[in-house]
OpenMM code with the backbone's topology and positions (N, CA, C; nanometers):
from openmm import Vec3, app, unit

residues = "MET THR GLU THR LEU ARG THR GLY GLY CYS GLN CYS GLY ALA VAL ARG PHE ARG ILE HIS GLY GLU LEU GLY ARG ALA SER ILE CYS HIS CYS ARG MET CYS GLN LYS ALA PHE GLY GLY PHE PHE GLY PRO LEU VAL THR ALA PRO LYS ASP GLY VAL GLU TRP THR ARG GLY GLU PRO LYS TYR PHE GLN SER SER VAL ASN ILE ASP ARG GLY PHE CYS GLU ASP CYS GLY THR PRO LEU THR TYR ARG TYR PRO GLY GLY LEU GLU LEU ALA ILE GLY ALA PHE ASP ASP ARG GLY ASP LEU ALA PRO LYS ILE GLN VAL ASN TYR ALA SER HIS ILE PRO TRP VAL THR THR ILE PHE ASP GLN PRO VAL ARG ASP SER GLY GLU ASP ALA VAL LYS GLN GLU GLN ILE ILE SER PHE GLN HIS PRO ASP HIS ASP THR GLU ASN TRP PRO ALA LYS GLY LEU HIS LEU".split()
positions = [
    Vec3(12.8578, 4.6273, 13.5669),
    Vec3(12.7924, 4.7286, 13.4873),
    Vec3(12.7314, 4.8334, 13.5807),
    Vec3(12.7549, 4.9601, 13.5542),
    Vec3(12.7028, 5.0681, 13.6361),
    Vec3(12.5626, 5.1043, 13.5906),
    Vec3(12.4731, 5.1166, 13.6885),
    Vec3(12.3356, 5.1541, 13.6579),
    Vec3(12.3296, 5.3026, 13.6233),
    Vec3(12.2596, 5.3361, 13.5148),
    Vec3(12.2395, 5.4742, 13.4768),
    Vec3(12.1314, 5.5333, 13.5657),
    Vec3(12.1604, 5.6429, 13.6315),
    Vec3(12.0618, 5.7069, 13.7173),
    Vec3(11.9664, 5.7880, 13.6314),
    Vec3(11.8399, 5.7571, 13.6439),
    Vec3(11.7344, 5.8295, 13.5731),
    Vec3(11.6415, 5.8895, 13.6758),
    Vec3(11.6123, 6.0166, 13.6607),
    Vec3(11.5183, 6.0837, 13.7490),
    Vec3(11.4195, 6.1634, 13.6655),
    Vec3(11.3118, 6.2007, 13.7290),
    Vec3(11.2132, 6.2828, 13.6612),
    Vec3(11.1015, 6.3190, 13.7548),
    Vec3(11.0023, 6.3856, 13.7008),
    Vec3(10.8882, 6.4244, 13.7809),
    Vec3(10.7981, 6.5201, 13.7077),
    Vec3(10.7050, 6.5731, 13.7833),
    Vec3(10.6040, 6.6622, 13.7273),
    Vec3(10.6575, 6.8045, 13.7150),
    Vec3(10.5751, 6.8902, 13.6583),
    Vec3(10.6146, 7.0285, 13.6368),
    Vec3(10.6341, 7.1063, 13.7661),
    Vec3(10.5500, 7.0822, 13.8665),
    Vec3(10.5599, 7.1610, 13.9899),
    Vec3(10.6550, 7.1014, 14.0922),
    Vec3(10.6968, 6.9773, 14.0752),
    Vec3(10.7906, 6.9146, 14.1682),
    Vec3(10.7253, 6.8383, 14.2818),
    Vec3(10.5927, 6.8330, 14.2868),
    Vec3(10.5244, 6.7599, 14.3940),
    Vec3(10.5434, 6.6098, 14.3819),
    Vec3(10.5661, 6.5597, 14.2586),
    Vec3(10.5893, 6.4171, 14.2347),
    Vec3(10.7233, 6.4023, 14.1636),
    Vec3(10.8111, 6.3206, 14.2223),
    Vec3(10.9419, 6.2936, 14.1638),
    Vec3(10.9658, 6.1434, 14.1664),
    Vec3(11.0436, 6.0946, 14.0703),
    Vec3(11.0747, 5.9518, 14.0650),
    Vec3(11.2202, 5.9283, 14.0315),
    Vec3(11.2655, 5.8063, 14.0617),
    Vec3(11.3999, 5.7589, 14.0277),
    Vec3(11.3824, 5.6199, 13.9693),
    Vec3(11.4578, 5.5892, 13.8654),
    Vec3(11.4500, 5.4599, 13.7978),
    Vec3(11.5676, 5.3727, 13.8394),
    Vec3(11.5359, 5.2484, 13.8711),
    Vec3(11.6374, 5.1472, 13.9023),
    Vec3(11.6271, 5.0410, 13.7937),
    Vec3(11.7302, 5.0279, 13.7139),
    Vec3(11.7295, 4.9331, 13.6030),
    Vec3(11.7181, 5.0043, 13.4698),
    Vec3(11.7177, 4.9243, 13.3659),
    Vec3(11.7154, 4.9788, 13.2305),
    Vec3(11.5721, 5.0006, 13.1826),
    Vec3(11.5519, 5.1101, 13.1143),
    Vec3(11.4223, 5.1374, 13.0532),
    Vec3(11.4031, 5.0486, 12.9315),
    Vec3(11.2790, 5.0246, 12.8966),
    Vec3(11.2471, 4.9433, 12.7797),
    Vec3(11.2236, 5.0289, 12.6566),
    Vec3(11.1284, 4.9863, 12.5773),
    Vec3(11.0990, 5.0485, 12.4482),
    Vec3(11.0332, 5.1857, 12.4641),
    Vec3(11.0855, 5.2829, 12.3935),
    Vec3(11.0226, 5.4143, 12.3852),
    Vec3(10.9295, 5.4150, 12.2647),
    Vec3(10.8116, 5.4746, 12.2826),
    Vec3(10.7129, 5.4741, 12.1751),
    Vec3(10.6296, 5.6009, 12.1792),
    Vec3(10.5530, 5.6196, 12.0740),
    Vec3(10.4456, 5.7179, 12.0779),
    Vec3(10.3168, 5.6456, 12.0426),
    Vec3(10.2131, 5.6772, 12.1187),
    Vec3(10.0830, 5.6147, 12.0978),
    Vec3(9.9861, 5.7191, 12.0433),
    Vec3(9.9205, 5.6840, 11.9349),
    Vec3(9.8280, 5.7758, 11.8681),
    Vec3(9.6826, 5.7559, 11.9086),
    Vec3(9.6537, 5.6663, 12.0037),
    Vec3(9.5130, 5.6413, 12.0371),
    Vec3(9.4489, 5.7668, 12.0953),
    Vec3(9.3184, 5.7745, 12.0847),
    Vec3(9.2467, 5.8927, 12.1317),
    Vec3(9.2623, 5.9127, 12.2820),
    Vec3(9.2703, 5.8040, 12.3591),
    Vec3(9.2890, 5.8197, 12.5037),
    Vec3(9.4231, 5.8850, 12.5355),
    Vec3(9.5293, 5.8476, 12.4650),
    Vec3(9.6595, 5.9112, 12.4874),
    Vec3(9.6559, 6.0579, 12.4432),
    Vec3(9.5901, 6.0858, 12.3316),
    Vec3(9.5784, 6.2249, 12.2878),
    Vec3(9.5133, 6.3094, 12.3965),
    Vec3(9.4061, 6.2580, 12.4551),
    Vec3(9.3359, 6.3337, 12.5591),
    Vec3(9.4154, 6.3380, 12.6898),
    Vec3(9.4758, 6.2259, 12.7289),
    Vec3(9.5511, 6.2212, 12.8545),
    Vec3(9.6692, 6.3179, 12.8531),
    Vec3(9.7347, 6.3311, 12.7373),
    Vec3(9.8502, 6.4190, 12.7255),
    Vec3(9.8125, 6.5587, 12.6783),
    Vec3(9.6883, 6.5744, 12.6337),
    Vec3(9.6482, 6.7038, 12.5793),
    Vec3(9.7314, 6.7391, 12.4575),
    Vec3(9.7678, 6.6373, 12.3808),
    Vec3(9.8569, 6.6572, 12.2673),
    Vec3(9.8186, 6.5697, 12.1495),
    Vec3(9.9096, 6.5598, 12.0557),
    Vec3(9.8842, 6.4869, 11.9321),
    Vec3(9.9038, 6.3372, 11.9483),
    Vec3(9.9798, 6.2963, 12.0500),
    Vec3(10.0074, 6.1553, 12.0793),
    Vec3(10.0642, 6.1466, 12.2204),
    Vec3(10.0800, 6.0258, 12.2697),
    Vec3(10.1383, 6.0046, 12.4013),
    Vec3(10.2770, 5.9453, 12.3887),
    Vec3(10.3829, 6.0182, 12.4290),
    Vec3(10.5193, 5.9653, 12.4261),
    Vec3(10.5493, 5.8898, 12.5559),
    Vec3(10.5788, 5.7608, 12.5460),
    Vec3(10.5956, 5.6744, 12.6630),
    Vec3(10.7180, 5.5855, 12.6506),
    Vec3(10.7718, 5.5446, 12.7644),
    Vec3(10.8809, 5.4480, 12.7672),
    Vec3(10.8508, 5.3466, 12.8768),
    Vec3(10.8784, 5.2195, 12.8487),
    Vec3(10.8501, 5.1127, 12.9431),
    Vec3(10.9472, 5.1177, 13.0604),
    Vec3(10.8913, 5.1146, 13.1808),
    Vec3(10.9719, 5.1156, 13.3039),
    Vec3(11.0157, 4.9736, 13.3370),
    Vec3(11.1310, 4.9593, 13.4013),
    Vec3(11.1722, 4.8252, 13.4452),
    Vec3(11.0767, 4.7742, 13.5536),
    Vec3(11.0497, 4.6445, 13.5520),
    Vec3(10.9591, 4.5850, 13.6506),
    Vec3(11.0113, 4.6145, 13.7913),
    Vec3(10.9268, 4.6683, 13.8745),
    Vec3(10.9614, 4.7061, 14.0124),
    Vec3(11.0787, 4.8026, 14.0173),
    Vec3(11.0971, 4.8816, 13.9116),
    Vec3(11.2128, 4.9699, 13.9047),
    Vec3(11.1834, 5.1174, 13.9201),
    Vec3(11.0616, 5.1530, 13.9607),
    Vec3(11.0278, 5.2940, 13.9788),
    Vec3(11.0162, 5.3228, 14.1278),
    Vec3(11.0958, 5.4175, 14.1736),
    Vec3(11.0894, 5.4619, 14.3128),
    Vec3(11.0331, 5.6041, 14.3128),
    Vec3(10.9242, 5.6243, 14.3843),
    Vec3(10.8660, 5.7583, 14.3980),
    Vec3(10.9393, 5.8270, 14.5125),
    Vec3(11.0201, 5.9269, 14.4800),
    Vec3(11.1044, 5.9923, 14.5803),
    Vec3(11.0375, 6.1134, 14.6442),
    Vec3(10.9348, 6.1657, 14.5825),
    Vec3(10.8542, 6.2732, 14.6415),
    Vec3(10.7125, 6.2568, 14.5883),
    Vec3(10.6183, 6.2399, 14.6771),
    Vec3(10.4790, 6.2247, 14.6368),
    Vec3(10.4590, 6.0998, 14.5521),
    Vec3(10.3381, 6.0820, 14.5045),
    Vec3(10.3037, 5.9743, 14.4113),
    Vec3(10.1941, 6.0239, 14.3192),
    Vec3(10.1837, 5.9640, 14.2018),
    Vec3(10.0774, 6.0075, 14.1109),
    Vec3(9.9390, 5.9741, 14.1662),
    Vec3(9.8426, 6.0500, 14.1236),
    Vec3(9.7017, 6.0159, 14.1421),
    Vec3(9.6632, 5.9451, 14.0127),
    Vec3(9.5696, 5.8503, 14.0200),
    Vec3(9.5367, 5.7706, 13.9017),
    Vec3(9.3931, 5.7911, 13.8561),
    Vec3(9.3767, 5.7902, 13.7237),
    Vec3(9.2475, 5.7926, 13.6584),
    Vec3(9.2356, 5.6650, 13.5759),
    Vec3(9.1313, 5.5880, 13.5984),
    Vec3(9.1116, 5.4662, 13.5208),
    Vec3(9.0474, 5.5044, 13.3880),
    Vec3(9.1267, 5.4974, 13.2808),
    Vec3(9.0792, 5.5416, 13.1494),
    Vec3(9.0101, 5.4319, 13.0698),
    Vec3(9.0297, 5.3074, 13.1086),
    Vec3(8.9597, 5.1954, 13.0450),
    Vec3(8.9614, 5.0778, 13.1422),
    Vec3(8.9034, 4.9672, 13.1008),
    Vec3(8.8861, 4.8551, 13.1930),
    Vec3(9.0181, 4.8034, 13.2511),
    Vec3(9.1269, 4.8071, 13.1753),
    Vec3(9.2551, 4.7547, 13.2224),
    Vec3(9.3648, 4.8589, 13.2375),
    Vec3(9.3346, 4.9830, 13.2112),
    Vec3(9.4380, 5.0863, 13.2062),
    Vec3(9.4055, 5.1979, 13.3031),
    Vec3(9.5072, 5.2425, 13.3775),
    Vec3(9.4909, 5.3678, 13.4483),
    Vec3(9.6133, 5.4544, 13.4241),
    Vec3(9.5915, 5.5828, 13.4355),
    Vec3(9.6927, 5.6812, 13.4000),
    Vec3(9.7226, 5.7681, 13.5207),
    Vec3(9.8520, 5.7799, 13.5513),
    Vec3(9.8946, 5.8585, 13.6658),
    Vec3(9.9322, 5.9995, 13.6255),
    Vec3(9.9006, 6.0922, 13.7137),
    Vec3(9.9304, 6.2325, 13.6885),
    Vec3(9.9528, 6.3024, 13.8219),
    Vec3(10.0124, 6.4199, 13.8172),
    Vec3(10.0295, 6.4988, 13.9387),
    Vec3(9.8972, 6.5643, 13.9735),
    Vec3(9.8528, 6.5415, 14.0944),
    Vec3(9.7263, 6.5986, 14.1397),
    Vec3(9.7340, 6.7510, 14.1513),
    Vec3(9.8543, 6.8055, 14.1716),
    Vec3(9.8692, 6.9501, 14.1885),
    Vec3(9.8778, 7.0262, 14.0563),
    Vec3(9.9622, 6.9793, 13.9643),
    Vec3(9.9813, 7.0554, 13.8398),
    Vec3(9.9246, 6.9871, 13.7159),
    Vec3(9.8855, 6.8609, 13.7269),
    Vec3(9.8227, 6.7910, 13.6149),
    Vec3(9.9172, 6.7232, 13.5177),
    Vec3(10.0477, 6.7269, 13.5425),
    Vec3(10.1431, 6.6649, 13.4506),
    Vec3(10.1138, 6.5159, 13.4332),
    Vec3(10.0973, 6.4677, 13.3082),
    Vec3(10.0830, 6.3236, 13.2852),
    Vec3(10.2141, 6.2534, 13.3191),
    Vec3(10.2055, 6.1404, 13.3920),
    Vec3(10.3269, 6.0717, 13.4362),
    Vec3(10.3327, 5.9249, 13.3976),
    Vec3(10.2211, 5.8512, 13.4099),
    Vec3(10.2285, 5.7069, 13.3883),
    Vec3(10.1124, 5.6535, 13.3075),
    Vec3(10.1363, 5.5370, 13.2509),
    Vec3(10.0370, 5.4549, 13.1832),
    Vec3(10.0545, 5.3163, 13.2449),
    Vec3(9.9599, 5.2762, 13.3280),
    Vec3(9.9719, 5.1505, 13.4031),
    Vec3(9.8724, 5.0495, 13.3481),
    Vec3(9.9207, 4.9276, 13.3203),
    Vec3(9.8399, 4.8199, 13.2643),
    Vec3(9.8753, 4.6906, 13.3366),
    Vec3(9.7906, 4.5886, 13.3248),
    Vec3(9.8221, 4.4633, 13.3950),
    Vec3(9.9617, 4.4130, 13.3575),
    Vec3(10.0479, 4.4047, 13.4555),
    Vec3(10.1823, 4.3522, 13.4324),
    Vec3(10.2864, 4.4542, 13.3923),
    Vec3(10.2520, 4.5813, 13.3857),
    Vec3(10.3540, 4.6757, 13.3438),
    Vec3(10.3202, 4.8215, 13.3683),
    Vec3(10.4217, 4.9045, 13.3476),
    Vec3(10.4096, 5.0478, 13.3670),
    Vec3(10.4939, 5.1184, 13.2625),
    Vec3(10.4372, 5.2224, 13.2038),
    Vec3(10.5130, 5.3085, 13.1140),
    Vec3(10.5120, 5.4482, 13.1726),
    Vec3(10.6189, 5.5216, 13.1460),
    Vec3(10.6342, 5.6569, 13.1975),
    Vec3(10.6351, 5.7572, 13.0832),
    Vec3(10.5824, 5.8743, 13.1080),
    Vec3(10.5820, 5.9809, 13.0073),
    Vec3(10.7256, 6.0264, 12.9822),
    Vec3(10.7668, 6.0231, 12.8580),
    Vec3(10.9033, 6.0618, 12.8230),
    Vec3(10.9314, 6.2056, 12.8647),
    Vec3(10.8358, 6.2935, 12.8463),
    Vec3(10.8551, 6.4342, 12.8810),
    Vec3(10.8745, 6.4595, 13.0290),
    Vec3(10.8417, 6.3632, 13.1143),
    Vec3(10.8573, 6.3803, 13.2587),
    Vec3(11.0004, 6.3521, 13.3053),
    Vec3(11.0845, 6.2939, 13.2206),
    Vec3(11.2226, 6.2649, 13.2583),
    Vec3(11.3055, 6.3929, 13.2567),
    Vec3(11.3977, 6.4034, 13.3506),
    Vec3(11.4871, 6.5188, 13.3536),
    Vec3(11.5756, 6.5217, 13.2293),
    Vec3(11.6288, 6.4083, 13.1904),
    Vec3(11.7121, 6.3969, 13.0707),
    Vec3(11.6392, 6.3067, 12.9720),
    Vec3(11.5961, 6.3657, 12.8632),
    Vec3(11.5173, 6.2935, 12.7633),
    Vec3(11.5927, 6.2718, 12.6327),
    Vec3(11.7140, 6.3184, 12.6264),
    Vec3(11.7874, 6.3214, 12.5006),
    Vec3(11.8024, 6.1891, 12.4289),
    Vec3(11.8086, 6.0790, 12.5015),
    Vec3(11.8283, 5.9489, 12.4373),
    Vec3(11.7016, 5.8632, 12.4389),
    Vec3(11.5871, 5.9235, 12.4648),
    Vec3(11.4621, 5.8474, 12.4716),
    Vec3(11.3767, 5.8670, 12.3464),
    Vec3(11.4412, 5.8647, 12.2319),
    Vec3(11.3685, 5.8796, 12.1056),
    Vec3(11.2783, 5.7587, 12.0833),
    Vec3(11.1523, 5.7823, 12.0490),
    Vec3(11.0611, 5.6710, 12.0223),
    Vec3(11.1133, 5.5806, 11.9101),
    Vec3(11.0972, 5.4500, 11.9323),
    Vec3(11.1419, 5.3495, 11.8356),
    Vec3(11.0260, 5.2902, 11.7567),
    Vec3(10.9022, 5.3195, 11.8011),
    Vec3(10.7854, 5.2635, 11.7349),
    Vec3(10.6652, 5.3551, 11.7592),
    Vec3(10.5719, 5.3550, 11.6647),
    Vec3(10.4444, 5.4234, 11.6799),
    Vec3(10.3376, 5.3157, 11.6943),
    Vec3(10.2501, 5.3331, 11.7925),
    Vec3(10.1425, 5.2361, 11.8114),
    Vec3(10.0078, 5.3051, 11.7928),
    Vec3(9.9073, 5.2243, 11.7601),
    Vec3(9.7725, 5.2748, 11.7311),
    Vec3(9.7747, 5.3830, 11.6238),
    Vec3(9.8574, 5.3597, 11.5227),
    Vec3(9.8770, 5.4579, 11.4153),
    Vec3(9.7482, 5.4872, 11.3387),
    Vec3(9.6568, 5.3927, 11.3338),
    Vec3(9.5302, 5.4149, 11.2621),
    Vec3(9.4522, 5.5320, 11.3212),
    Vec3(9.4799, 5.5680, 11.4457),
    Vec3(9.4099, 5.6786, 11.5108),
    Vec3(9.4875, 5.8106, 11.5039),
    Vec3(9.5975, 5.8124, 11.4290),
    Vec3(9.6771, 5.9358, 11.4261),
    Vec3(9.5997, 6.0503, 11.3604),
    Vec3(9.6314, 6.1717, 11.4036),
    Vec3(9.5749, 6.2910, 11.3419),
    Vec3(9.6444, 6.3052, 11.2065),
    Vec3(9.5703, 6.3180, 11.0963),
    Vec3(9.6321, 6.3152, 10.9635),
    Vec3(9.7494, 6.4120, 10.9445),
    Vec3(9.7420, 6.5324, 10.9974),
    Vec3(9.8482, 6.6297, 10.9742),
    Vec3(9.9678, 6.6135, 11.0678),
    Vec3(9.9619, 6.5195, 11.1629),
    Vec3(10.0722, 6.5053, 11.2580),
    Vec3(10.2016, 6.4630, 11.1880),
    Vec3(10.1908, 6.3986, 11.0743),
    Vec3(10.3103, 6.3532, 11.0035),
    Vec3(10.3836, 6.4675, 10.9336),
    Vec3(10.3213, 6.5850, 10.9241),
    Vec3(10.3853, 6.6966, 10.8534),
    Vec3(10.4119, 6.8182, 10.9416),
    Vec3(10.3856, 6.8096, 11.0708),
    Vec3(10.3993, 6.9298, 11.1542),
    Vec3(10.5419, 6.9845, 11.1579),
    Vec3(10.6414, 6.8999, 11.1465),
    Vec3(10.7785, 6.9490, 11.1531),
    Vec3(10.8310, 6.9964, 11.0183),
    Vec3(10.7469, 6.9897, 10.9168),
    Vec3(10.7804, 7.0468, 10.7866),
    Vec3(10.7438, 7.1950, 10.7805),
    Vec3(10.6745, 7.2441, 10.8819),
    Vec3(10.6273, 7.3822, 10.8821),
    Vec3(10.7418, 7.4779, 10.9135),
    Vec3(10.7274, 7.6047, 10.8715),
    Vec3(10.8325, 7.7033, 10.8994),
    Vec3(10.8559, 7.7182, 11.0493),
    Vec3(10.9771, 7.7525, 11.0853),
    Vec3(11.0140, 7.7750, 11.2248),
    Vec3(11.0241, 7.9257, 11.2463),
    Vec3(10.9520, 7.9746, 11.3460),
    Vec3(10.9560, 8.1167, 11.3771),
    Vec3(11.0778, 8.1452, 11.4634),
    Vec3(11.1499, 8.2488, 11.4309),
    Vec3(11.2653, 8.2913, 11.5087),
    Vec3(11.2182, 8.3310, 11.6475),
    Vec3(11.2927, 8.2906, 11.7516),
    Vec3(11.2512, 8.3202, 11.8886),
    Vec3(11.2416, 8.4699, 11.9150),
    Vec3(11.3082, 8.5516, 11.8365),
    Vec3(11.2993, 8.6966, 11.8515),
    Vec3(11.1606, 8.7500, 11.8195),
    Vec3(11.0812, 8.6696, 11.7496),
    Vec3(10.9447, 8.7097, 11.7146),
    Vec3(10.8418, 8.6672, 11.8186),
    Vec3(10.8841, 8.5927, 11.9201),
    Vec3(10.7895, 8.5455, 12.0206),
    Vec3(10.7257, 8.6623, 12.0941),
    Vec3(10.5967, 8.6479, 12.1238),
    Vec3(10.5221, 8.7548, 12.1914),
    Vec3(10.5763, 8.7806, 12.3315),
    Vec3(10.6102, 8.6756, 12.4045),
    Vec3(10.6666, 8.6892, 12.5382),
    Vec3(10.8103, 8.6391, 12.5326),
    Vec3(10.9020, 8.7251, 12.5654),
    Vec3(11.0432, 8.6879, 12.5638),
    Vec3(11.0746, 8.5973, 12.6818),
    Vec3(11.1548, 8.4969, 12.6594),
    Vec3(11.1887, 8.4016, 12.7648),
    Vec3(11.2459, 8.4700, 12.8886),
    Vec3(11.3225, 8.5749, 12.8701),
    Vec3(11.3812, 8.6419, 12.9858),
    Vec3(11.2766, 8.7163, 13.0694),
    Vec3(11.1558, 8.7353, 13.0153),
    Vec3(11.0489, 8.8010, 13.0901),
    Vec3(10.9670, 8.7018, 13.1733),
    Vec3(10.9903, 8.5749, 13.1524),
    Vec3(10.9126, 8.4727, 13.2219),
    Vec3(10.9776, 8.4400, 13.3559),
    Vec3(10.8999, 8.4464, 13.4607),
    Vec3(10.9457, 8.4018, 13.5919),
    Vec3(10.8842, 8.2636, 13.6104),
    Vec3(10.9649, 8.1625, 13.6066),
    Vec3(10.9170, 8.0244, 13.6073),
    Vec3(10.9054, 7.9689, 13.7488),
    Vec3(10.7960, 7.8987, 13.7739),
    Vec3(10.7775, 7.8259, 13.8985),
    Vec3(10.7912, 7.6760, 13.8746),
    Vec3(10.8421, 7.6414, 13.7572),
    Vec3(10.8588, 7.5017, 13.7204),
    Vec3(10.9761, 7.4415, 13.7961),
    Vec3(10.9613, 7.3157, 13.8359),
    Vec3(11.0687, 7.2436, 13.9037),
    Vec3(11.1872, 7.2309, 13.8086),
    Vec3(11.3102, 7.2472, 13.8589),
    Vec3(11.4271, 7.2298, 13.7714),
    Vec3(11.4406, 7.0832, 13.7305),
    Vec3(11.5079, 7.0578, 13.6228),
    Vec3(11.5249, 6.9211, 13.5737),
    Vec3(11.6365, 6.8483, 13.6465),
    Vec3(11.6301, 6.8467, 13.7774),
    Vec3(11.7213, 6.7688, 13.8612),
    Vec3(11.6674, 6.7712, 14.0041),
    Vec3(11.7041, 6.6713, 14.0815),
    Vec3(11.6620, 6.6677, 14.2210),
    Vec3(11.7447, 6.7670, 14.3007),
    Vec3(11.6787, 6.8331, 14.3937),
    Vec3(11.7462, 6.9299, 14.4773),
    Vec3(11.6788, 6.9348, 14.6131),
    Vec3(11.7580, 6.9531, 14.7156),
    Vec3(11.7043, 6.9621, 14.8517),
    Vec3(11.6335, 7.0952, 14.8732),
    Vec3(11.6650, 7.1970, 14.7930),
    Vec3(11.6117, 7.3308, 14.8135),
    Vec3(11.4794, 7.3543, 14.7410),
    Vec3(11.4149, 7.2501, 14.6954),
    Vec3(11.2870, 7.2652, 14.6281),
    Vec3(11.1782, 7.2163, 14.7206),
    Vec3(11.0680, 7.2790, 14.7352),
    Vec3(11.0215, 7.3883, 14.6514),
    Vec3(11.0911, 7.5201, 14.6836),
    Vec3(11.0936, 7.6053, 14.5836),
    Vec3(11.1552, 7.7368, 14.6010),
    Vec3(11.0816, 7.8119, 14.7115),
    Vec3(11.1541, 7.8968, 14.7807),
    Vec3(11.0957, 7.9708, 14.8921),
    Vec3(10.9707, 8.0450, 14.8456),
    Vec3(10.8655, 8.0316, 14.9246),
    Vec3(10.7414, 8.1014, 14.8923),
    Vec3(10.6415, 8.0156, 14.8173),
    Vec3(10.6855, 7.9046, 14.7602),
    Vec3(10.5915, 7.8160, 14.6897),
    Vec3(10.5407, 7.7101, 14.7848),
    Vec3(10.4154, 7.6854, 14.7801),
    Vec3(10.3555, 7.5832, 14.8655),
    Vec3(10.3158, 7.4644, 14.7784),
    Vec3(10.3713, 7.3485, 14.8091),
    Vec3(10.3351, 7.2281, 14.7345),
    Vec3(10.2628, 7.1321, 14.8233),
] * unit.nanometer
topology = app.Topology()
chain = topology.addChain("A")
for resn in residues:
    res = topology.addResidue(resn, chain)
    for name in ("N", "CA", "C"):
        topology.addAtom(name, app.Element.getBySymbol(name[0]), res)
């Protein structure tokens, strides 16, 4: 069986990882700590294989959010990366270069969900032509969604 290569990292590229082995369950967590850690409505996470995460550039800095949990993030750009607990590690789904097949299979801590989160995708979709800043006007300093020897881009200091 051929191992699927999974890579990912933070927004600025200072922290990059590679996965060895199969990922576990993808989930979204509605607890207040995940909401705050991700700065969002919930925390999208997937279980990493035991001893299967290789940090290929940099490593996360950790914040202990509770007695048994610490959360890893990029010290430079703040991207949430990990949820570490006794005996395991979960990775932020959004940090993966290819996220297409990492759809959450379960919601946890649902009692803490924001009431309107269940209807946000029922709202009208604004045509991208109405956006205040056109995508072609944005000069991005974000790391590309793949590993490259030429990163960081010339002129950027990481």
